[in-house]
C-alpha positions, 0 to 999 in steps of 0.5 A, a space after each residue: 846725618 841724624 835720622 828719626 825713626 819709629 822705635 815702637 809702635 802700639 796698633 789698635 789700642 781702644 781708648 777706654 776713657 778720654 781724660 787728662 793731658 797725658 796717655 795712660 796705659 796698662 803697664 804690660 802693654 808698655 813693657 811689651 813695646 819697651 815704652 818708658 813712663 814719662 817718654 814722649 809718644 805721638 798718638 794718632 786717632 784712627 777716626 779722625 786722623 788727628 795726631 798729637 804729642 803727649 807722654 806715657 804714664 802707667 795706667 790700670 789693667 787693660 786701660 788706655 786714657 787719652 786726651 783729645 779722643 773719644 772713648 771707644 776710639 782706636 789709636 795708634 801710639 808711636 815712640 820715636 828714636 833719633 839715630 846716626 846713619 850707622 846706627 840704623 843699619 841694625 835698627 829694628 822697631 817693635 810693633 805691638 798690636 792689640 785686640 779690642 779689649 787691649 790685650 796684646 795679640 802680636 808683638 813683631 819686630 820690624 828691620 830698617 831697610 838700609 840703602 844697600 839692601 
């Protein structure tokens, strides 16, 4: 069986400008989350609960440019991975938390709980 699990997430990103068709984000934030340029990501707008898929591109320092959201909105960015059941046993997701100025304040890893424990 194949399972789709969260591979990386960026929490509390504040949108600096609403423009374009893709997510443009500070390279330091992308590197912290291990998200590559041109990788597919899902954006979740905390204000409206709207979700949509786009891809990541390198942006400027502390920059988060996103389509379909307002400047100042807070979003989460999720990258997914597809794995066989055996691969899920040791899977960890990287969670990057930002402050209101889009500075990394925490990087944590969350381990998948398998059926045995």
